[in-house]
C-alpha positions in Angstrom: 0.0 0.0 0.0 1.5 3.3 -1.0 1.9 5.9 1.8 -0.6 8.7 1.9 0.5 12.3 1.4 1.6 13.6 4.8 2.8 16.9 6.3 6.5 17.7 6.7 7.6 16.3 10.1 10.0 19.3 10.5 7.2 21.9 9.8 5.9 24.1 12.6 2.4 22.8 13.5 1.4 26.4 14.5 -0.1 28.7 11.9 2.5 30.6 9.9 0.4 33.7 9.7 0.9 35.7 12.9 -2.4 37.4 12.4 -4.1 34.0 13.0 -5.2 33.1 16.5 -2.9 30.8 18.5 -3.9 27.1 18.3 -5.7 25.7 21.3 -3.8 23.0 23.2 -6.0 20.4 21.5 -5.4 21.8 18.1 -1.6 21.8 18.8 -1.7 18.2 19.9 -3.7 17.1 16.9 -1.1 18.7 14.7 1.8 17.0 16.6 0.0 13.7 16.2 -0.3 14.1 12.4 3.4 15.0 12.2 4.4 12.1 14.5 2.4 9.5 12.5 4.0 10.9 9.3 7.5 10.7 10.8 7.0 7.1 12.0 5.5 5.9 8.7 8.3 7.6 6.7 10.8 5.6 8.8 8.8 2.4 8.5 8.5 2.8 4.7 12.3 2.8 4.3 12.5 -0.8 5.6 12.5 -3.8 3.4 10.5 -6.9 4.5 13.8 -8.6 5.4 15.0 -5.5 7.4 11.7 -5.7 9.4 12.8 -9.0 10.8 16.1 -7.7 12.1 16.7 -6.7 15.7 15.6 -3.3 16.9 17.3 -1.3 19.6 14.7 -2.6 22.1 15.7 -5.8 23.9 14.2 -9.0 22.4 12.2 -7.1 19.8 12.7 -7.0 16.0 11.7 -4.0 14.0 8.5 -5.8 13.2 7.7 -6.0 16.9 8.1 -2.3 17.2 5.8 -1.7 14.2 3.2 -4.1 15.5 3.3 -2.4 18.9 2.6 1.0 17.2 -0.3 -0.6 15.2 -1.9 -2.3 18.2 -1.4 0.9 20.3 -3.3 2.7 17.6 -6.1 0.2 17.6 -6.2 0.6 21.4 -6.7 4.4 21.0 -9.5 3.7 18.5 -11.3 1.7 21.2 -10.9 4.7 23.5 -12.3 7.0 20.9 -15.3 4.6 20.5 -15.7 4.8 24.3 -15.7 8.6 24.1 -18.2 8.7 21.3 -20.7 6.0 22.5 -20.3 6.3 26.2 -19.9 2.5 26.4 -16.8 1.4 28.2 -14.2 0.0 25.7 -10.8 -0.4 27.4 -7.6 0.2 25.4 -6.4 -3.3 26.3 -8.0 -6.1 28.3 -4.7 -6.3 30.1 -1.0 -5.6 29.5 -0.3 -9.3 29.3 -3.0 -9.6 26.5 -1.3 -6.7 24.7 2.1 -8.3 24.9 0.8 -11.7 23.7 -1.0 -10.0 20.8 2.3 -8.5 19.6 4.3 -11.7 20.0 1.6 -13.7 18.2 1.4 -11.3 15.3 5.2 -11.1 15.0 5.2 -14.8 14.3 2.6 -14.9 11.5 2.0 -11.4 10.0 4.0 -10.6 6.9 6.2 -7.6 6.8 4.2 -6.3 3.8 1.0 -6.5 5.7 2.6 -4.9 8.8 3.5 -1.8 6.8 0.2 -1.6 5.0 -1.8 -1.9 8.3 0.3 0.7 10.0 -0.8 3.2 7.3 -4.4 2.1 7.6 -4.5 2.5 11.4 -3.0 5.9 11.2 -5.6 7.0 8.6 -8.4 5.6 10.7 -7.3 7.5 13.8 -7.2 10.7 11.8 -10.7 10.0 10.4 -12.2 9.2 13.8 -10.6 12.2 15.6 -11.9 14.5 12.9 -15.5 13.7 13.9 -15.2 14.3 17.7 -17.6 16.7 19.3 -16.7 19.1 22.1 -18.6 16.9 24.5 -16.8 13.8 23.4 -13.4 15.4 23.8 -14.2 15.9 27.5 -15.3 12.2 28.0 -13.5 10.6 31.0 -11.5 7.5 30.0 -8.8 5.2 31.3 -5.4 4.9 29.5 -3.7 1.7 28.8 -1.5 2.3 31.8 -4.6 2.6 34.1 -4.4 6.4 34.4 -7.5 8.6 34.4 -7.5 10.7 31.2 -10.0 12.5 28.9 -10.4 12.0 25.2 -8.5 15.3 24.7 -5.4 13.5 25.9 -5.5 11.0 23.1 -3.8 13.1 20.4 -0.7 13.8 22.4 -0.5 10.2 23.9 -0.6 8.8 20.3 1.8 11.5 19.1 4.3 10.4 21.8 4.1 6.8 20.7 4.7 7.6 17.1 7.6 10.0 17.7 9.4 7.8 20.3 9.0 4.5 18.5 10.3 5.9 15.3 13.7 5.9 17.1 13.1 2.3 18.1 13.0 1.2 14.4 16.8 1.8 14.5 17.3 3.2 11.0 19.2 6.3 11.9 16.5 8.7 13.1 17.3 10.6 16.2 15.6 13.0 18.6 17.6 15.7 16.8 15.1 15.3 13.9 12.1 16.2 16.1 10.5 19.6 16.2 11.3 21.7 19.3 7.6 21.6 20.4 7.7 17.8 20.5 11.0 17.7 22.4 9.7 20.1 25.0 6.6 18.0 25.6 8.6 14.8 25.8 11.0 16.2 28.4 8.0 17.2 30.5 6.7 13.6 30.1 9.9 12.0 31.2 9.7 13.9 34.5 6.0 13.2 34.9 6.3 9.5 34.3 9.3 9.2 36.7 7.4 11.1 39.4 4.3 9.0 38.9 6.2 5.8 39.5 8.5 7.2 42.2 11.7 6.5 40.2 14.8 7.7 42.1 15.9 10.3 39.6 17.9 13.5 40.3 19.3 15.4 37.4 20.4 19.0 36.9 20.1 19.7 33.2 21.4 22.8 31.5 19.8 23.1 28.0 22.2 24.8 25.7 19.5 25.6 23.2 17.0 26.9 25.8 19.0 29.6 27.6 15.9 31.2 28.9 15.1 28.2 31.0 18.4 28.1 32.9 19.2 24.8 34.7 16.2 22.4 35.0 16.2 20.2 38.1 14.4 16.9 37.8 14.1 15.3 41.2 11.3 12.9 41.2 11.5 11.0 44.5 12.6 11.4 48.1 14.7 8.3 47.6 16.7 10.0 44.8 20.4 10.6 45.3 21.1 13.8 47.1 23.7 14.9 44.5 22.2 15.4 41.1 23.7 14.1 37.9 24.7 17.2 36.0 24.1 17.3 32.3 24.8 20.1 29.7 23.2 19.3 26.4 20.7 20.4 23.8 17.1 19.6 24.7 17.0 16.8 22.0 20.2 15.3 23.4 18.9 15.5 26.9 15.6 13.8 26.0 17.3 11.0 24.0 19.6 10.2 27.0 16.9 10.6 29.7 14.4 8.5 27.8 16.9 5.6 27.6 17.3 6.0 23.8 21.0 6.6 24.1 23.0 9.6 22.9 22.5 10.8 19.3 25.3 9.3 17.3 25.9 12.6 15.5 27.0 14.4 18.7 29.6 13.6 21.3 28.3 12.0 24.5 29.6 13.4 27.8 31.7 10.9 29.8 30.5 9.2 32.9 26.8 9.5 32.6 24.9 6.8 34.5 22.0 4.8 33.0 18.8 6.8 33.7 15.7 5.1 35.3 13.4 3.4 32.8 10.8 5.6 31.2 8.3 4.1 28.8 
């Protein structure tokens, strides 16, 4: 199946005309999702069927596992959208174990060609379903795949996050340096939020060289975190790549002596 025409992943999702009103948070997240889906699919489309079967950067997963995870994540969000539209409870997954088994089973029998085609179809279906959401439906209370209370308005960003981050896990040379600044800023916020939610013992003092207005950002997420922070001077994209466990972008020099950060997603 040929990829559909998609927006430039490096484009600014905000309106170019300064006379236009600023996008709402929901409009911004819808734009970031479209860009993320496009970025992921462009990476996926560069892989041959044989390359899909090769190991990914994620332990014990091939690139096909990564693609299937993104597909089934999308189908899970479609169930949440249905829940928001109908009011009938429709969980994202019956359980995490069910989701993991679904990926493992499909990796064993689904062809690489079908995997790529279905990834496109799911992305298009999400776009279509989100386009018909009413204001009331956007505020519908739901439960995420991780068991967190969310509303339907959280879906665009949560799906965007999956698409952007797992494009790196295909392992074809994409890096966080390729992400728009707006995406990196949101992802850095999510690293701290997820660590805090789980009580991970993280303590970092991060100086972002491309965000001089922010100064040094302290990320201390637990009382059990080390008293002395790990100091890091980096661009925002480098900092996210490292803190998220995706390693240091190969195109830049990694500081010496950095510890392995706590797990993120």
